[in-house]
DRENKEBA-790846 format. One record per atom (N, C-alpha, C): chain; residue number from 1; x negated, y negated, z negated. Coordinates in steps of 0.02 Angstrom, whole numbers, plus 50000, padded with zeros to 5 digits. Each point is the difference from the previous one (the first is absolute). Layout:
node mol: A; seq: NUM; x: X; y: Y; z: Z
...
% end
This chain:
node mol: A; seq: 1; x: 47470; y: 44400; z: 48174
node mol: A; seq: 1; x: 49976; y: 50065; z: 49954
node mol: A; seq: 1; x: 49949; y: 49973; z: 49963
node mol: A; seq: 2; x: 50004; y: 50025; z: 49954
node mol: A; seq: 2; x: 49949; y: 49994; z: 49950
node mol: A; seq: 2; x: 49933; y: 50034; z: 50010
node mol: A; seq: 3; x: 49939; y: 49981; z: 49982
node mol: A; seq: 3; x: 49942; y: 50042; z: 50011
node mol: A; seq: 3; x: 50002; y: 50042; z: 49926
node mol: A; seq: 4; x: 49919; y: 50030; z: 50007
node mol: A; seq: 4; x: 49986; y: 50032; z: 49936
node mol: A; seq: 4; x: 49979; y: 49938; z: 49965
node mol: A; seq: 5; x: 49972; y: 49945; z: 50019
node mol: A; seq: 5; x: 49960; y: 49940; z: 49966
node mol: A; seq: 5; x: 50049; y: 49975; z: 49965
node mol: A; seq: 6; x: 50060; y: 49992; z: 50046
node mol: A; seq: 6; x: 50055; y: 49946; z: 49965
node mol: A; seq: 6; x: 50030; y: 50049; z: 49930
node mol: A; seq: 7; x: 50002; y: 50063; z: 50017
node mol: A; seq: 7; x: 50016; y: 50049; z: 49955
node mol: A; seq: 7; x: 49965; y: 49998; z: 49928
node mol: A; seq: 8; x: 49956; y: 50004; z: 50011
node mol: A; seq: 8; x: 49944; y: 49979; z: 49951
node mol: A; seq: 8; x: 49999; y: 49928; z: 49949
node mol: A; seq: 9; x: 50001; y: 49958; z: 50043
node mol: A; seq: 9; x: 49978; y: 49936; z: 49962
node mol: A; seq: 9; x: 50082; y: 49998; z: 49970
node mol: A; seq: 10; x: 50049; y: 50029; z: 50017
node mol: A; seq: 10; x: 50074; y: 50000; z: 49975
node mol: A; seq: 10; x: 49986; y: 50036; z: 49928
node mol: A; seq: 11; x: 49959; y: 50039; z: 49994
node mol: A; seq: 11; x: 50004; y: 50035; z: 49929
node mol: A; seq: 11; x: 49935; y: 49996; z: 49964
node mol: A; seq: 12; x: 49958; y: 49966; z: 50031
node mol: A; seq: 12; x: 49903; y: 50003; z: 49969
node mol: A; seq: 12; x: 50013; y: 49968; z: 49916
node mol: A; seq: 13; x: 50041; y: 49954; z: 49986
node mol: A; seq: 13; x: 50001; y: 49995; z: 49943
node mol: A; seq: 13; x: 50048; y: 50024; z: 49956
node mol: A; seq: 14; x: 50021; y: 50050; z: 50017
node mol: A; seq: 14; x: 50046; y: 50036; z: 49937
node mol: A; seq: 14; x: 49958; y: 50091; z: 50007
node mol: A; seq: 15; x: 49971; y: 50015; z: 49958
node mol: A; seq: 15; x: 49956; y: 50070; z: 49980
node mol: A; seq: 15; x: 50069; y: 50046; z: 50005
node mol: A; seq: 16; x: 50035; y: 50012; z: 49988
node mol: A; seq: 16; x: 50064; y: 50044; z: 49992
node mol: A; seq: 16; x: 50011; y: 49998; z: 50088
node mol: A; seq: 17; x: 50028; y: 49964; z: 50043
node mol: A; seq: 17; x: 50004; y: 49983; z: 50060
node mol: A; seq: 17; x: 49931; y: 50012; z: 50052
node mol: A; seq: 18; x: 49943; y: 49997; z: 49966
node mol: A; seq: 18; x: 49939; y: 50004; z: 50040
node mol: A; seq: 18; x: 49982; y: 50086; z: 49994
node mol: A; seq: 19; x: 50013; y: 50006; z: 49945
node mol: A; seq: 19; x: 50013; y: 50098; z: 49995
node mol: A; seq: 19; x: 50029; y: 50032; z: 50035
node mol: A; seq: 20; x: 50062; y: 49962; z: 50016
node mol: A; seq: 20; x: 50055; y: 50034; z: 50044
node mol: A; seq: 20; x: 49976; y: 49998; z: 50070
node mol: A; seq: 21; x: 49975; y: 49941; z: 50013
node mol: A; seq: 21; x: 49986; y: 49985; z: 50070
node mol: A; seq: 21; x: 49943; y: 50061; z: 50023
node mol: A; seq: 22; x: 49945; y: 49992; z: 49957
node mol: A; seq: 22; x: 49942; y: 50051; z: 49995
node mol: A; seq: 22; x: 50031; y: 50071; z: 50057
node mol: A; seq: 23; x: 50066; y: 49997; z: 49971
node mol: A; seq: 23; x: 50009; y: 50077; z: 49996
node mol: A; seq: 23; x: 50041; y: 50018; z: 50066
node mol: A; seq: 24; x: 50011; y: 49941; z: 50036
node mol: A; seq: 24; x: 50043; y: 49995; z: 50054
node mol: A; seq: 24; x: 49974; y: 50040; z: 50074
node mol: A; seq: 25; x: 49929; y: 49990; z: 50013
node mol: A; seq: 25; x: 49968; y: 50062; z: 50035
node mol: A; seq: 25; x: 50010; y: 50065; z: 50016
node mol: A; seq: 26; x: 49989; y: 50026; z: 49922
node mol: A; seq: 26; x: 50017; y: 50065; z: 49985
node mol: A; seq: 26; x: 50068; y: 50038; z: 50014
node mol: A; seq: 27; x: 50074; y: 49935; z: 50000
node mol: A; seq: 27; x: 50052; y: 50018; z: 49988
node mol: A; seq: 27; x: 50018; y: 49989; z: 50084
node mol: A; seq: 28; x: 49966; y: 49978; z: 50023
node mol: A; seq: 28; x: 50010; y: 49993; z: 50084
node mol: A; seq: 28; x: 49993; y: 50046; z: 50053
node mol: A; seq: 29; x: 49924; y: 50025; z: 49961
node mol: A; seq: 29; x: 49978; y: 50056; z: 50036
node mol: A; seq: 29; x: 50034; y: 50069; z: 49980
node mol: A; seq: 30; x: 50037; y: 49998; z: 49940
node mol: A; seq: 30; x: 50032; y: 50063; z: 49978
node mol: A; seq: 30; x: 50094; y: 49993; z: 50054
node mol: A; seq: 31; x: 49990; y: 49963; z: 50017
node mol: A; seq: 31; x: 50071; y: 49992; z: 50050
node mol: A; seq: 31; x: 50012; y: 50042; z: 50056
node mol: A; seq: 32; x: 49910; y: 50040; z: 50003
node mol: A; seq: 32; x: 50004; y: 50059; z: 50066
node mol: A; seq: 32; x: 49965; y: 50045; z: 49957
node mol: A; seq: 33; x: 50006; y: 50068; z: 50018
node mol: A; seq: 33; x: 49986; y: 50053; z: 49974
node mol: A; seq: 33; x: 49901; y: 50001; z: 50012
node mol: A; seq: 34; x: 49975; y: 50032; z: 49976
node mol: A; seq: 34; x: 49928; y: 50018; z: 49986
node mol: A; seq: 34; x: 49976; y: 50012; z: 50093
node mol: A; seq: 35; x: 50047; y: 50053; z: 50013
node mol: A; seq: 35; x: 49962; y: 50026; z: 50069
node mol: A; seq: 35; x: 50017; y: 49946; z: 50055
node mol: A; seq: 36; x: 50052; y: 49944; z: 50001
node mol: A; seq: 36; x: 50009; y: 49960; z: 50044
node mol: A; seq: 36; x: 49963; y: 49921; z: 49977
node mol: A; seq: 37; x: 49985; y: 50002; z: 49938
node mol: A; seq: 37; x: 49940; y: 49958; z: 49995
node mol: A; seq: 37; x: 49940; y: 50006; z: 50027
node mol: A; seq: 38; x: 49991; y: 50083; z: 49994
node mol: A; seq: 38; x: 49917; y: 49990; z: 50045
node mol: A; seq: 38; x: 50011; y: 49994; z: 50059
node mol: A; seq: 39; x: 50059; y: 50038; z: 50032
node mol: A; seq: 39; x: 50022; y: 49995; z: 50065
node mol: A; seq: 39; x: 49990; y: 49937; z: 50043
node mol: A; seq: 40; x: 50027; y: 49945; z: 49955
node mol: A; seq: 40; x: 49997; y: 49931; z: 50021
node mol: A; seq: 40; x: 49924; y: 49949; z: 49978
node mol: A; seq: 41; x: 49974; y: 50029; z: 49932
node mol: A; seq: 41; x: 49934; y: 49980; z: 50013
node mol: A; seq: 41; x: 49950; y: 50012; z: 50065
node mol: A; seq: 42; x: 50000; y: 50063; z: 50012
node mol: A; seq: 42; x: 49972; y: 50027; z: 50063
node mol: A; seq: 42; x: 50000; y: 49953; z: 50067
node mol: A; seq: 43; x: 50075; y: 49996; z: 49995
node mol: A; seq: 43; x: 50033; y: 49964; z: 50068
node mol: A; seq: 43; x: 49976; y: 49940; z: 50011
node mol: A; seq: 44; x: 49993; y: 49968; z: 49932
node mol: A; seq: 44; x: 49993; y: 49924; z: 49990
node mol: A; seq: 44; x: 49911; y: 49984; z: 50006
node mol: A; seq: 45; x: 49973; y: 50052; z: 49979
node mol: A; seq: 45; x: 49932; y: 49990; z: 49991
node mol: A; seq: 45; x: 49972; y: 50006; z: 50097
node mol: A; seq: 46; x: 50034; y: 50038; z: 50026
node mol: A; seq: 46; x: 49980; y: 50001; z: 50080
node mol: A; seq: 46; x: 50014; y: 49934; z: 50022
node mol: A; seq: 47; x: 50082; y: 49979; z: 49976
node mol: A; seq: 47; x: 50000; y: 49929; z: 50038
node mol: A; seq: 47; x: 49962; y: 49954; z: 49988
node mol: A; seq: 48; x: 49972; y: 50003; z: 49951
node mol: A; seq: 48; x: 49956; y: 49944; z: 49976
node mol: A; seq: 48; x: 49934; y: 50007; z: 50042
node mol: A; seq: 49; x: 49966; y: 50063; z: 50011
node mol: A; seq: 49; x: 49949; y: 50008; z: 50037
node mol: A; seq: 49; x: 49996; y: 49992; z: 50070
node mol: A; seq: 50; x: 50067; y: 49997; z: 50027
node mol: A; seq: 50; x: 50017; y: 49982; z: 50064
node mol: A; seq: 50; x: 50012; y: 49919; z: 50008
node mol: A; seq: 51; x: 50022; y: 49981; z: 49970
node mol: A; seq: 51; x: 49994; y: 49906; z: 49982
node mol: A; seq: 51; x: 49949; y: 49979; z: 50001
node mol: A; seq: 52; x: 49964; y: 50055; z: 49956
node mol: A; seq: 52; x: 49922; y: 49949; z: 49986
node mol: A; seq: 52; x: 49975; y: 49997; z: 50082
node mol: A; seq: 53; x: 49991; y: 50056; z: 50001
node mol: A; seq: 53; x: 49976; y: 50002; z: 50079
node mol: A; seq: 53; x: 50018; y: 49916; z: 50056
node mol: A; seq: 54; x: 50051; y: 49992; z: 49973
node mol: A; seq: 54; x: 50021; y: 49937; z: 50046
node mol: A; seq: 54; x: 49996; y: 49946; z: 49963
node mol: A; seq: 55; x: 49993; y: 49999; z: 49940
node mol: A; seq: 55; x: 49994; y: 49936; z: 49949
node mol: A; seq: 55; x: 50089; y: 49987; z: 50003
node mol: A; seq: 56; x: 50050; y: 50035; z: 49999
node mol: A; seq: 56; x: 50064; y: 50005; z: 49988
node mol: A; seq: 56; x: 50010; y: 49988; z: 49918
node mol: A; seq: 57; x: 50045; y: 49948; z: 49972
node mol: A; seq: 57; x: 50010; y: 50028; z: 49924
node mol: A; seq: 57; x: 50042; y: 50039; z: 49979
node mol: A; seq: 58; x: 49990; y: 50067; z: 49973
node mol: A; seq: 58; x: 50036; y: 50042; z: 49998
node mol: A; seq: 58; x: 50064; y: 50001; z: 49958
node mol: A; seq: 59; x: 49985; y: 49950; z: 49951
node mol: A; seq: 59; x: 50072; y: 49972; z: 49943
node mol: A; seq: 59; x: 49987; y: 49923; z: 49984
node mol: A; seq: 60; x: 50034; y: 49958; z: 50029
node mol: A; seq: 60; x: 50056; y: 50018; z: 50038
node mol: A; seq: 60; x: 49990; y: 50003; z: 50094
node mol: A; seq: 61; x: 50037; y: 50048; z: 50014
node mol: A; seq: 61; x: 49975; y: 50012; z: 50076
node mol: A; seq: 61; x: 50060; y: 49977; z: 50034
node mol: A; seq: 62; x: 49968; y: 50001; z: 50059
node mol: A; seq: 62; x: 50041; y: 49958; z: 50062
node mol: A; seq: 62; x: 50058; y: 50053; z: 50009
node mol: A; seq: 63; x: 50043; y: 50003; z: 50034
node mol: A; seq: 63; x: 50049; y: 50035; z: 50057
node mol: A; seq: 63; x: 49973; y: 50029; z: 50050
node mol: A; seq: 64; x: 49962; y: 49941; z: 50025
node mol: A; seq: 64; x: 49961; y: 50027; z: 50065
node mol: A; seq: 64; x: 49955; y: 50060; z: 49969
node mol: A; seq: 65; x: 49944; y: 49978; z: 49953
node mol: A; seq: 65; x: 49943; y: 50056; z: 50017
node mol: A; seq: 65; x: 50046; y: 50048; z: 49959
node mol: A; seq: 66; x: 50043; y: 50019; z: 49972
node mol: A; seq: 66; x: 50023; y: 50076; z: 49986
node mol: A; seq: 66; x: 50044; y: 50025; z: 50059
node mol: A; seq: 67; x: 50013; y: 49963; z: 50037
node mol: A; seq: 67; x: 50018; y: 50036; z: 50060
node mol: A; seq: 67; x: 49946; y: 50015; z: 50042
node mol: A; seq: 68; x: 49964; y: 49988; z: 49999
node mol: A; seq: 68; x: 49934; y: 50010; z: 50035
node mol: A; seq: 68; x: 49968; y: 50079; z: 49964
node mol: A; seq: 69; x: 49994; y: 49990; z: 49944
node mol: A; seq: 69; x: 49994; y: 50045; z: 49960
node mol: A; seq: 69; x: 50035; y: 50066; z: 50018
node mol: A; seq: 70; x: 50048; y: 49990; z: 49991
node mol: A; seq: 70; x: 50060; y: 50066; z: 50031
node mol: A; seq: 70; x: 49988; y: 50018; z: 50057
node mol: A; seq: 71; x: 49988; y: 49931; z: 50046
node mol: A; seq: 71; x: 49992; y: 50039; z: 50075
node mol: A; seq: 71; x: 49910; y: 50043; z: 50000
node mol: A; seq: 72; x: 49961; y: 49981; z: 49948
node mol: A; seq: 72; x: 49940; y: 50047; z: 50002
node mol: A; seq: 72; x: 50015; y: 50067; z: 49982
node mol: A; seq: 73; x: 50041; y: 49988; z: 49940
node mol: A; seq: 73; x: 50011; y: 50068; z: 49981
node mol: A; seq: 73; x: 50018; y: 50042; z: 50031
node mol: A; seq: 74; x: 50049; y: 49974; z: 50033
node mol: A; seq: 74; x: 50056; y: 50058; z: 50041
node mol: A; seq: 74; x: 49952; y: 50012; z: 50074
node mol: A; seq: 75; x: 49947; y: 49971; z: 49996
node mol: A; seq: 75; x: 49944; y: 50026; z: 50038
node mol: A; seq: 75; x: 49955; y: 50068; z: 49990
node mol: A; seq: 76; x: 49996; y: 49990; z: 49920
node mol: A; seq: 76; x: 49954; y: 50043; z: 49972
node mol: A; seq: 76; x: 50014; y: 50043; z: 49948
node mol: A; seq: 77; x: 50066; y: 50001; z: 49984
node mol: A; seq: 77; x: 50026; y: 50025; z: 49958
node mol: A; seq: 77; x: 50041; y: 50071; z: 50013
node mol: A; seq: 78; x: 50007; y: 50051; z: 50004
node mol: A; seq: 78; x: 50030; y: 50062; z: 50007
node mol: A; seq: 78; x: 50069; y: 50019; z: 49976
node mol: A; seq: 79; x: 50022; y: 49971; z: 49969
node mol: A; seq: 79; x: 50072; y: 49987; z: 49959
node mol: A; seq: 79; x: 50040; y: 49941; z: 49989
node mol: A; seq: 80; x: 50051; y: 50000; z: 50002
node mol: A; seq: 80; x: 50042; y: 49927; z: 49976
node mol: A; seq: 80; x: 49988; y: 49994; z: 49927
node mol: A; seq: 81; x: 49979; y: 50031; z: 49943
node mol: A; seq: 81; x: 50007; y: 49995; z: 49953
node mol: A; seq: 81; x: 49920; y: 49945; z: 49978
node mol: A; seq: 82; x: 49973; y: 50007; z: 50039
node mol: A; seq: 82; x: 49937; y: 49951; z: 49994
node mol: A; seq: 82; x: 50016; y: 49925; z: 50005
node mol: A; seq: 83; x: 50051; y: 50008; z: 50060
node mol: A; seq: 83; x: 50026; y: 49931; z: 50019
node mol: A; seq: 83; x: 50064; y: 49981; z: 49931
node mol: A; seq: 84; x: 50028; y: 50047; z: 49995
node mol: A; seq: 84; x: 50028; y: 49986; z: 49937
node mol: A; seq: 84; x: 49963; y: 49961; z: 49921
node mol: A; seq: 85; x: 49959; y: 50039; z: 50000
node mol: A; seq: 85; x: 49941; y: 49997; z: 49926
node mol: A; seq: 85; x: 49980; y: 49927; z: 50009
node mol: A; seq: 86; x: 49975; y: 49976; z: 50060
node mol: A; seq: 86; x: 49964; y: 49946; z: 50007
node mol: A; seq: 86; x: 50048; y: 49940; z: 49994
node mol: A; seq: 87; x: 50072; y: 50024; z: 50027
node mol: A; seq: 87; x: 50052; y: 49934; z: 49997
node mol: A; seq: 87; x: 50024; y: 50001; z: 49947
node mol: A; seq: 88; x: 50020; y: 50057; z: 49949
node mol: A; seq: 88; x: 50050; y: 49982; z: 49926
node mol: A; seq: 88; x: 49932; y: 49988; z: 49967
node mol: A; seq: 89; x: 49930; y: 50009; z: 49994
node mol: A; seq: 89; x: 49938; y: 49971; z: 49970
node mol: A; seq: 89; x: 49989; y: 49926; z: 49995
node mol: A; seq: 90; x: 50002; y: 49986; z: 50072
node mol: A; seq: 90; x: 49986; y: 49929; z: 49997
node mol: A; seq: 90; x: 50064; y: 49950; z: 49978
node mol: A; seq: 91; x: 50056; y: 50019; z: 50004
node mol: A; seq: 91; x: 50066; y: 49993; z: 49997
node mol: A; seq: 91; x: 50001; y: 50025; z: 49899
node mol: A; seq: 92; x: 49966; y: 50019; z: 49960
node mol: A; seq: 92; x: 50009; y: 49985; z: 49940
node mol: A; seq: 92; x: 49935; y: 49980; z: 49973
node mol: A; seq: 93; x: 49948; y: 50003; z: 50030
node mol: A; seq: 93; x: 49946; y: 49948; z: 49979
node mol: A; seq: 93; x: 50040; y: 49920; z: 49998
node mol: A; seq: 94; x: 50027; y: 49981; z: 50047
node mol: A; seq: 94; x: 50005; y: 49926; z: 50008
node mol: A; seq: 94; x: 50067; y: 50008; z: 49960
node mol: A; seq: 95; x: 50026; y: 50026; z: 49972
node mol: A; seq: 95; x: 50069; y: 50003; z: 49942
node mol: A; seq: 95; x: 49960; y: 49994; z: 49942
node mol: A; seq: 96; x: 49963; y: 50067; z: 49981
node mol: A; seq: 96; x: 49960; y: 49980; z: 49950
node mol: A; seq: 96; x: 49951; y: 49913; z: 49984
node mol: A; seq: 97; x: 49985; y: 49985; z: 50051
node mol: A; seq: 97; x: 49970; y: 49961; z: 49997
node mol: A; seq: 97; x: 50029; y: 49919; z: 49983
node mol: A; seq: 98; x: 50064; y: 50016; z: 50010
node mol: A; seq: 98; x: 50051; y: 49947; z: 50008
node mol: A; seq: 98; x: 49993; y: 49949; z: 50050
node mol: A; seq: 99; x: 49984; y: 50041; z: 50067
node mol: A; seq: 99; x: 50003; y: 49944; z: 50038
node mol: A; seq: 99; x: 50038; y: 50017; z: 50080
node mol: A; seq: 100; x: 50021; y: 49957; z: 50034
node mol: A; seq: 100; x: 50051; y: 50011; z: 50057
node mol: A; seq: 100; x: 49978; y: 50061; z: 50035
node mol: A; seq: 101; x: 50028; y: 50046; z: 50017
node mol: A; seq: 101; x: 49999; y: 50062; z: 50005
node mol: A; seq: 101; x: 50021; y: 50002; z: 50100
node mol: A; seq: 102; x: 49930; y: 49986; z: 50044
node mol: A; seq: 102; x: 50003; y: 49993; z: 50051
node mol: A; seq: 102; x: 50036; y: 50061; z: 50053
node mol: A; seq: 103; x: 50014; y: 50074; z: 49969
node mol: A; seq: 103; x: 50024; y: 50060; z: 50010
node mol: A; seq: 103; x: 50055; y: 49982; z: 50027
node mol: A; seq: 104; x: 50026; y: 49947; z: 49965
node mol: A; seq: 104; x: 50086; y: 50009; z: 50024
node mol: A; seq: 104; x: 50009; y: 49975; z: 50067
node mol: A; seq: 105; x: 49946; y: 49963; z: 50006
node mol: A; seq: 105; x: 50007; y: 49946; z: 50097
node mol: A; seq: 105; x: 50032; y: 50060; z: 50036
node mol: A; seq: 106; x: 50029; y: 49977; z: 50057
node mol: A; seq: 106; x: 50036; y: 50030; z: 50057
node mol: A; seq: 106; x: 49964; y: 50028; z: 50040
node mol: A; seq: 107; x: 49940; y: 49957; z: 50008
node mol: A; seq: 107; x: 49930; y: 50041; z: 50040
node mol: A; seq: 107; x: 49979; y: 50069; z: 49979
node mol: A; seq: 108; x: 49970; y: 50003; z: 49927
node mol: A; seq: 108; x: 49988; y: 50043; z: 49980
node mol: A; seq: 108; x: 50057; y: 50057; z: 49985
node mol: A; seq: 109; x: 50059; y: 49995; z: 50009
node mol: A; seq: 109; x: 50052; y: 50060; z: 49981
node mol: A; seq: 109; x: 49980; y: 50018; z: 50081
node mol: A; seq: 110; x: 50001; y: 49979; z: 50038
node mol: A; seq: 110; x: 50019; y: 50014; z: 50079
node mol: A; seq: 110; x: 49938; y: 50048; z: 50036
node mol: A; seq: 111; x: 49933; y: 49961; z: 49970
node mol: A; seq: 111; x: 49959; y: 50048; z: 49997
node mol: A; seq: 111; x: 49972; y: 50055; z: 49965
node mol: A; seq: 112; x: 50030; y: 50018; z: 49942
node mol: A; seq: 112; x: 49995; y: 50052; z: 49964
node mol: A; seq: 112; x: 50043; y: 50071; z: 50042
node mol: A; seq: 113; x: 50074; y: 49951; z: 49996
node mol: A; seq: 113; x: 50044; y: 50056; z: 50045
node mol: A; seq: 113; x: 49968; y: 50026; z: 50078
node mol: A; seq: 114; x: 49971; y: 49949; z: 50031
node mol: A; seq: 114; x: 49965; y: 50019; z: 50064
node mol: A; seq: 114; x: 49929; y: 50038; z: 49993
node mol: A; seq: 115; x: 49962; y: 50002; z: 49945
node mol: A; seq: 115; x: 49950; y: 50038; z: 49986
node mol: A; seq: 115; x: 50032; y: 50077; z: 49974
node mol: A; seq: 116; x: 50055; y: 49993; z: 49964
node mol: A; seq: 116; x: 50040; y: 50053; z: 49990
node mol: A; seq: 116; x: 49998; y: 50043; z: 50053
node mol: A; seq: 117; x: 50039; y: 49981; z: 50046
node mol: A; seq: 117; x: 50037; y: 50026; z: 50078
node mol: A; seq: 117; x: 49916; y: 50035; z: 50027
node mol: A; seq: 118; x: 49934; y: 49961; z: 49997
node mol: A; seq: 118; x: 49965; y: 50015; z: 50053
node mol: A; seq: 118; x: 49952; y: 50049; z: 49949
node mol: A; seq: 119; x: 50000; y: 50013; z: 49944
node mol: A; seq: 119; x: 49975; y: 50051; z: 49972
node mol: A; seq: 119; x: 50047; y: 50069; z: 50000
% end
């Protein structure tokens, strides 16, 4: 899968393409409603704070670390929506960054399902 730097190097020498490339982030963010963007930003920032406590990388993340975070949330969150916000925010951030999505791992899916049941 190509990274942002790969894309940039492919278009950097052409002003027209470079201008279009610079618009990519705006269009990618626009793929979600403003309210969803706000919710995902908040959830992803919470994820980043949690990972920094343990010196984990928030992006790209490990499927094990996401699983542990979802367990953590299941113990502190009062609603399933907090779990879903965290899961989809982490998923979306990986998609936007153009990196592999660890949330698609079976461990993460099972932990999310178990956390839903716990709450």
